[in-house]
Kinemage of the C-alpha trace (Angstrom):
@kinemage 1
@onewidth
@group {chain A} dominant
@subgroup {mainchain}
@vectorlist {calphas} color= white
{ca met a 1} P -21.822 -6.273 -1.244
{ca ile a 2} L -22.728 -2.628 -0.954
{ca gly a 3} L -20.112 -0.965 1.154
{ca asn a 4} L -16.368 -1.294 0.898
{ca val a 5} L -15.878 -3.993 -1.624
{ca ala a 6} L -14.683 -6.646 -3.375
{ca arg a 7} P -9.560 -11.466 -7.266
{ca arg a 8} L -7.761 -14.525 -8.014
{ca thr a 9} L -5.528 -17.438 -8.997
{ca gly a 10} L -4.326 -20.444 -7.168
{ca arg a 11} L -5.701 -23.939 -6.833
{ca leu a 12} L -7.026 -24.945 -3.404
{ca ala a 13} L -6.344 -21.403 -2.244
{ca val a 14} L -8.771 -20.080 -4.829
{ca phe a 15} L -11.681 -21.563 -2.969
{ca ala a 16} L -10.645 -19.922 0.279
{ca gly a 17} L -10.283 -16.640 -1.554
{ca ala a 18} L -13.686 -16.982 -3.176
{ca leu a 19} L -15.320 -17.648 0.175
{ca met a 20} L -13.563 -14.634 1.678
{ca ala a 21} L -14.797 -12.418 -1.149
{ca leu a 22} L -18.375 -13.548 -0.563
{ca ala a 23} L -18.403 -13.576 3.215
{ca gly a 24} L -16.209 -10.610 4.051
{ca cys a 25} L -12.687 -10.388 5.394
{ca gln a 26} L -10.978 -9.208 8.545
{ca asp a 27} L -8.531 -6.371 8.876
{ca pro a 28} L -5.151 -8.050 9.449
{ca glu a 29} L -4.134 -5.203 11.758
{ca ala a 30} L -7.222 -5.740 13.881
{ca thr a 31} L -6.478 -9.471 14.254
{ca gly a 32} L -2.799 -8.968 14.934
{ca glu a 33} L -1.824 -10.752 11.720
{ca thr a 34} L 0.880 -9.186 9.617
{ca pro a 35} L 1.019 -11.055 6.277
{ca ala a 36} L 4.147 -10.458 4.221
{ca asp a 37} L 3.942 -8.541 0.970
{ca glu a 38} L 3.536 -10.922 -1.931
{ca ala a 39} L 3.399 -10.474 -5.675
{ca pro a 40} L 0.648 -12.533 -7.359
{ca thr a 41} L 1.912 -15.952 -8.426
{ca glu a 42} L 0.376 -19.178 -9.663
{ca gln a 43} L 0.552 -20.467 -6.088
{ca thr a 44} L -1.309 -17.605 -4.402
{ca ala a 45} L -4.999 -16.765 -4.408
{ca ser a 46} L -5.104 -13.199 -5.656
{ca leu a 47} L -8.521 -11.575 -5.597
{ca arg a 48} L -9.699 -8.516 -7.519
{ca gly a 49} L -10.716 -7.212 -4.111
{ca cys a 50} L -12.366 -8.221 -0.866
{ca val a 51} L -15.660 -7.203 0.688
{ca thr a 52} L -15.047 -5.453 3.988
{ca val a 53} L -18.579 -4.333 4.830
{ca glu a 54} L -21.390 -6.773 4.101
{ca pro a 55} L -24.734 -4.905 4.031
{ca ser a 56} L -27.771 -6.182 5.784
{ca ala a 57} L -30.716 -7.487 3.792
{ca gln a 58} L -32.606 -4.347 4.801
{ca glu a 59} L -29.868 -2.093 3.422
{ca lys a 60} L -29.783 -4.002 0.140
{ca glu a 61} L -33.546 -3.769 -0.209
{ca gly a 62} L -33.369 -0.043 0.455
{ca ile a 63} L -30.985 0.392 -2.459
{ca glu a 64} L -33.149 -1.703 -4.795
{ca ala a 65} L -36.276 0.160 -3.669
{ca leu a 66} L -34.611 3.470 -4.439
{ca leu a 67} L -33.700 2.269 -7.928
{ca arg a 68} L -37.262 1.092 -8.551
{ca thr a 69} L -38.574 4.593 -7.890
{ca arg a 70} L -36.125 6.330 -10.236
{ca lys a 71} L -36.643 6.922 -13.910
{ca ser a 72} L -34.733 4.225 -15.779
{ca gln a 73} L -33.779 6.230 -18.858
{ca gln a 74} L -30.059 5.836 -19.434
{ca arg a 75} L -27.817 8.792 -20.214
{ca ala a 76} L -26.087 8.825 -23.593
{ca val a 77} L -22.866 6.927 -24.211
{ca gly a 78} L -19.916 9.010 -23.063
{ca ser a 79} L -22.085 11.762 -21.627
{ca val a 80} L -20.875 11.489 -18.005
{ca thr a 81} L -17.379 12.825 -17.475
{ca val a 82} L -15.664 11.302 -14.426
{ca pro a 83} L -12.743 13.387 -13.129
{ca val a 84} L -9.873 11.170 -11.991
{ca tyr a 85} L -7.088 11.822 -9.501
{ca phe a 86} L -4.310 9.220 -9.475
{ca his a 87} L -2.322 8.827 -6.251
{ca val a 88} L 0.969 6.941 -6.639
{ca ile a 89} L 2.194 5.511 -3.333
{ca asn a 90} L 5.811 4.373 -3.432
{ca gln a 91} L 8.728 3.496 -1.192
{ca gly a 92} L 11.257 5.474 -3.243
{ca thr a 93} L 12.074 6.454 -6.781
{ca gly a 94} L 11.948 4.038 -9.700
{ca leu a 95} L 9.446 1.493 -10.941
{ca ala a 96} L 10.737 -1.249 -8.634
{ca asn a 97} L 9.621 0.914 -5.724
{ca gly a 98} L 6.117 1.436 -7.078
{ca asp a 99} L 6.811 4.838 -8.612
{ca ile a 100} L 4.948 4.104 -11.843
{ca pro a 101} L 5.561 6.564 -14.701
{ca ala a 102} L 3.046 8.958 -16.226
{ca ser a 103} L 2.937 6.773 -19.359
{ca gln a 104} L 1.454 3.834 -17.409
{ca ile a 105} L -1.049 6.076 -15.682
{ca ala a 106} L -2.160 7.468 -19.055
{ca ala a 107} L -2.425 3.896 -20.372
{ca gln a 108} L -4.623 2.948 -17.394
{ca ile a 109} L -7.002 5.809 -18.183
{ca asp a 110} L -7.059 4.661 -21.835
{ca val a 111} L -7.965 1.127 -20.708
{ca leu a 112} L -10.835 2.474 -18.615
{ca asn a 113} L -12.193 4.512 -21.504
{ca ala a 114} L -11.973 1.551 -23.890
{ca ala a 115} L -13.703 -0.763 -21.395
{ca tyr a 116} L -16.510 1.712 -20.658
{ca ala a 117} L -16.928 2.865 -24.271
{ca thr a 118} L -20.505 1.527 -24.459
{ca thr a 119} L -21.551 3.107 -21.160
{ca pro a 120} L -22.288 6.740 -20.217
{ca phe a 121} L -18.927 7.084 -18.479
{ca lys a 122} L -15.720 8.624 -19.758
{ca phe a 123} L -12.689 9.186 -17.542
{ca val a 124} L -10.490 12.280 -17.621
{ca leu a 125} L -7.284 12.505 -15.613
{ca gln a 126} L -7.265 15.700 -13.570
{ca gly a 127} L -4.036 15.230 -11.684
{ca thr a 128} L -1.392 12.879 -10.330
{ca asp a 129} L 0.471 13.053 -7.029
{ca arg a 130} L 3.269 10.912 -5.632
{ca thr a 131} L 3.795 10.025 -1.985
{ca thr a 132} L 6.748 8.159 -0.492
{ca asn a 133} L 5.466 6.311 2.568
{ca ala a 134} L 6.535 2.755 3.425
{ca lys a 135} L 3.460 2.042 5.577
{ca trp a 136} L 1.026 3.193 2.933
{ca tyr a 137} L 3.008 1.355 0.241
{ca ala a 138} L 2.448 -2.036 1.933
{ca leu a 139} L -1.259 -1.263 2.168
{ca lys a 140} L -3.844 -3.495 3.834
{ca asp a 141} L -7.557 -3.344 3.133
{ca asn a 142} L -9.605 -1.460 5.746
{ca ser a 143} L -6.519 -0.668 7.796
{ca ala a 144} L -5.600 2.423 9.767
{ca asn a 145} L -2.970 3.151 7.110
{ca glu a 146} L -5.575 3.067 4.343
{ca arg a 147} L -7.797 5.425 6.274
{ca ala a 148} L -4.927 7.817 6.932
{ca met a 149} L -3.790 7.732 3.305
{ca lys a 150} L -7.215 8.477 1.893
{ca thr a 151} L -7.940 11.146 4.459
{ca ala a 152} L -4.727 12.938 3.499
{ca leu a 153} L -4.902 12.541 -0.278
{ca arg a 154} L -8.493 12.239 -1.514
{ca lys a 155} L -9.720 15.053 -3.763
{ca gly a 156} L -13.084 16.134 -5.155
{ca gly a 157} L -16.666 15.223 -4.393
{ca pro a 158} L -18.793 12.093 -4.877
{ca glu a 159} L -18.465 12.332 -8.661
{ca thr a 160} L -14.651 12.227 -8.522
{ca leu a 161} L -12.758 8.949 -8.923
{ca asn a 162} L -9.657 8.694 -6.740
{ca ile a 163} L -7.313 5.822 -7.678
{ca tyr a 164} L -4.523 4.780 -5.304
{ca ser a 165} L -1.698 2.508 -6.500
{ca ala a 166} L 0.566 0.712 -4.031
{ca asn a 167} L 2.250 -2.653 -3.359
{ca leu a 168} L -0.729 -4.138 -1.563
{ca ser a 169} L 0.028 -6.397 1.366
{ca gly a 170} L -0.966 -10.030 0.898
{ca thr a 171} L -2.452 -11.232 -2.386
{ca leu a 172} L -5.184 -8.715 -3.172
{ca leu a 173} L -4.954 -6.942 -6.520
{ca gly a 174} L -7.422 -4.219 -5.582
{ca trp a 175} L -10.579 -3.097 -3.839
{ca ala a 176} L -13.129 -0.310 -4.083
{ca thr a 177} L -16.041 1.408 -2.380
{ca phe a 178} L -19.628 1.425 -3.665
{ca pro a 179} L -21.662 4.581 -4.462
{ca ser a 180} L -24.026 4.099 -1.523
{ca ser a 181} L -21.107 4.267 0.921
{ca tyr a 182} L -20.101 7.787 -0.016
{ca ala a 183} L -22.541 9.747 2.122
{ca ser a 184} L -21.541 8.022 5.355
{ca asn a 185} L -17.783 7.894 4.712
{ca pro a 186} L -16.781 10.292 1.929
{ca lys a 187} L -13.056 10.456 2.723
{ca gln a 188} L -12.662 6.704 2.180
{ca asp a 189} L -14.325 6.688 -1.248
{ca gly a 190} L -12.232 5.415 -4.155
{ca val a 191} L -10.345 2.559 -5.822
{ca val a 192} L -7.118 0.902 -4.669
{ca ile a 193} L -4.991 -1.196 -7.052
{ca arg a 194} L -1.682 -3.061 -6.935
{ca tyr a 195} L 0.750 -0.970 -8.951
{ca thr a 196} L 1.897 -3.969 -11.025
{ca thr a 197} L -1.612 -4.385 -12.509
{ca val a 198} L -1.505 -1.211 -14.618
{ca pro a 199} L -0.848 -1.708 -18.356
{ca gly a 200} L 2.707 -2.916 -18.827
{ca gly a 201} L 2.948 -4.104 -15.226
{ca thr a 202} L 4.436 -7.385 -14.022
{ca ala a 203} L 1.388 -9.042 -12.425
{ca ala a 204} L 0.694 -11.287 -15.452
{ca pro a 205} L -1.921 -12.443 -16.314
{ca phe a 206} L -3.413 -9.413 -14.546
{ca his a 207} L -1.160 -6.757 -16.090
{ca leu a 208} L -3.338 -5.166 -18.787
{ca gly a 209} L -5.174 -2.690 -16.574
{ca asp a 210} L -8.406 -4.575 -15.982
{ca thr a 211} L -8.013 -4.765 -12.234
{ca gly a 212} L -8.683 -1.038 -12.524
{ca thr a 213} L -11.629 -1.704 -14.844
{ca his a 214} L -13.117 -4.253 -12.425
{ca glu a 215} L -12.701 -2.107 -9.326
{ca val a 216} L -14.121 0.955 -11.058
{ca gly a 217} L -17.125 -1.250 -11.877
{ca his a 218} L -17.675 -1.668 -8.130
{ca trp a 219} L -17.128 2.061 -7.599
{ca leu a 220} L -19.956 2.632 -10.107
{ca gly a 221} L -22.161 0.163 -8.214
{ca leu a 222} L -21.782 -3.184 -9.989
{ca tyr a 223} L -21.684 -6.531 -8.193
{ca his a 224} L -19.624 -9.526 -9.296
{ca thr a 225} L -21.294 -11.628 -11.985
{ca phe a 226} L -21.283 -14.570 -9.543
{ca gln a 227} L -23.048 -12.594 -6.781
{ca gly a 228} L -25.573 -14.891 -5.089
{ca gly a 229} L -24.617 -17.943 -7.145
{ca cys a 230} L -27.389 -19.655 -9.127
{ca thr a 231} L -30.319 -18.427 -7.034
{ca gly a 232} L -31.997 -15.203 -6.028
{ca ala a 233} L -31.388 -11.807 -7.568
{ca gly a 234} L -27.744 -12.564 -8.393
{ca asp a 235} L -25.975 -9.389 -9.478
{ca ser a 236} L -29.320 -7.601 -9.949
{ca val a 237} L -28.682 -7.406 -13.710
{ca ser a 238} L -30.982 -9.463 -15.938
{ca asp a 239} L -28.662 -9.850 -18.943
{ca thr a 240} L -25.708 -11.423 -17.113
{ca pro a 241} L -26.301 -15.210 -16.876
{ca ala a 242} L -26.233 -16.586 -13.354
{ca glu a 243} L -22.878 -18.041 -12.295
{ca ala a 244} L -22.301 -20.371 -9.354
{ca ser a 245} L -18.782 -19.227 -8.522
{ca pro a 246} L -15.940 -17.037 -9.796
{ca ala a 247} L -14.284 -18.051 -13.054
{ca tyr a 248} L -10.489 -18.104 -13.293
{ca gly a 249} L -8.249 -18.186 -16.361
{ca cys a 250} L -10.508 -18.122 -19.436
{ca pro a 251} L -12.713 -21.258 -19.293
{ca thr a 252} L -14.633 -20.989 -22.577
{ca gly a 253} L -17.996 -22.766 -22.458
{ca arg a 254} L -18.169 -22.868 -18.650
{ca asn a 255} L -21.747 -23.313 -17.458
{ca thr a 256} L -22.325 -23.612 -13.728
{ca cys a 257} L -26.050 -22.780 -13.419
{ca thr a 258} L -28.682 -24.963 -15.084
{ca gly a 259} L -30.748 -23.134 -17.699
{ca ala a 260} L -28.970 -19.817 -17.276
{ca gly a 261} L -26.698 -20.059 -20.314
{ca asn a 262} L -22.919 -20.103 -20.350
{ca asp a 263} L -21.166 -18.183 -17.581
{ca pro a 264} L -20.253 -14.571 -18.439
{ca ile a 265} L -16.505 -15.251 -18.277
{ca thr a 266} L -15.595 -12.325 -20.553
{ca asn a 267} L -17.409 -9.859 -18.343
{ca phe a 268} L -15.229 -7.344 -16.515
{ca met a 269} L -17.015 -8.175 -13.248
{ca asp a 270} L -15.890 -11.831 -13.182
{ca tyr a 271} L -12.448 -12.989 -11.940
{ca thr a 272} L -10.920 -14.159 -15.226
{ca asp a 273} L -7.567 -13.108 -16.704
{ca asp a 274} L -7.280 -9.599 -18.105
{ca ala a 275} L -6.906 -10.952 -21.666
{ca cys a 276} L -10.211 -12.821 -21.272
{ca met a 277} L -12.255 -9.780 -20.182
{ca asp a 278} L -13.805 -7.533 -22.799
{ca ser a 279} L -17.380 -6.563 -21.972
{ca phe a 280} L -20.067 -4.973 -19.878
{ca thr a 281} L -23.725 -5.683 -20.672
{ca ala a 282} L -26.406 -3.124 -21.430
{ca gly a 283} L -27.988 -4.027 -18.104
{ca gln a 284} L -24.781 -3.348 -16.209
{ca ser a 285} L -24.426 -0.012 -17.973
{ca ala a 286} L -27.965 0.961 -17.031
{ca arg a 287} L -27.527 -0.125 -13.402
{ca ala a 288} L -24.248 1.745 -13.010
{ca asp a 289} L -25.906 4.824 -14.499
{ca gln a 290} L -28.843 4.599 -12.105
{ca leu a 291} L -26.669 4.071 -9.044
{ca thr a 292} L -24.291 6.900 -9.830
{ca ala a 293} L -27.178 9.231 -10.599
{ca ala a 294} L -28.682 8.330 -7.235
{ca tyr a 295} L -25.566 8.422 -5.063
{ca arg a 296} L -22.876 10.324 -6.976
């Protein structure tokens, strides 16, 4: 899952979405498909994101080998300031057109800082810009429009978090790039979120800002808690119990892997509702610190 990354509800459609998140997805423009814009509903399988570049086993091992050679001492809580640029993509003025107000952007930054309060990272908004562009507004993952948007708008270096809000095409709520992707494709680095997922948005139960939290987790290098299922290295973090598949809603007591303990459904890197998510583990904090120190 290193590369351009990887949300959620629905019934039978959930399983298709989960498989897509694990196996990778195609660019709708490349396949000639043009899915209509949809707001998340109980009938659609909205994912927190979708993996677009699946790394080879050799690439994954290279990343783990690099981490094994680095000193594992973690930086102090709140000691790493992450500059943030927020890019609002809209199709006109007003909230109904995606032109979210400064108050919701500030609230999103507050949500990030609350979620990452036990980690080295703190987020400081450096600037906001607004772009009216209908093609960018109906954004598709890994599309020519995404590449053009990021090329035109991205600011800062590898340490700078660029967040783009739009009315994402299809059912995705967001996606992100991983730290190790920056060197080969710096202009595409960043986090994309559906504008209705910011605090006070209308994408309930994903309207408290934790789509942003989850995607920033990927941007800092974290896998999903269900990465690899019940076997293998999983998410490469020892203190997140193994999980066979994504969790949806808030299924207290869910346990899908024998002997691993209950699934980490309250972890920000699962697929549960925003109100269910409230934690990162010490191991996730340390891994994100190592990966950003290495690549950002």
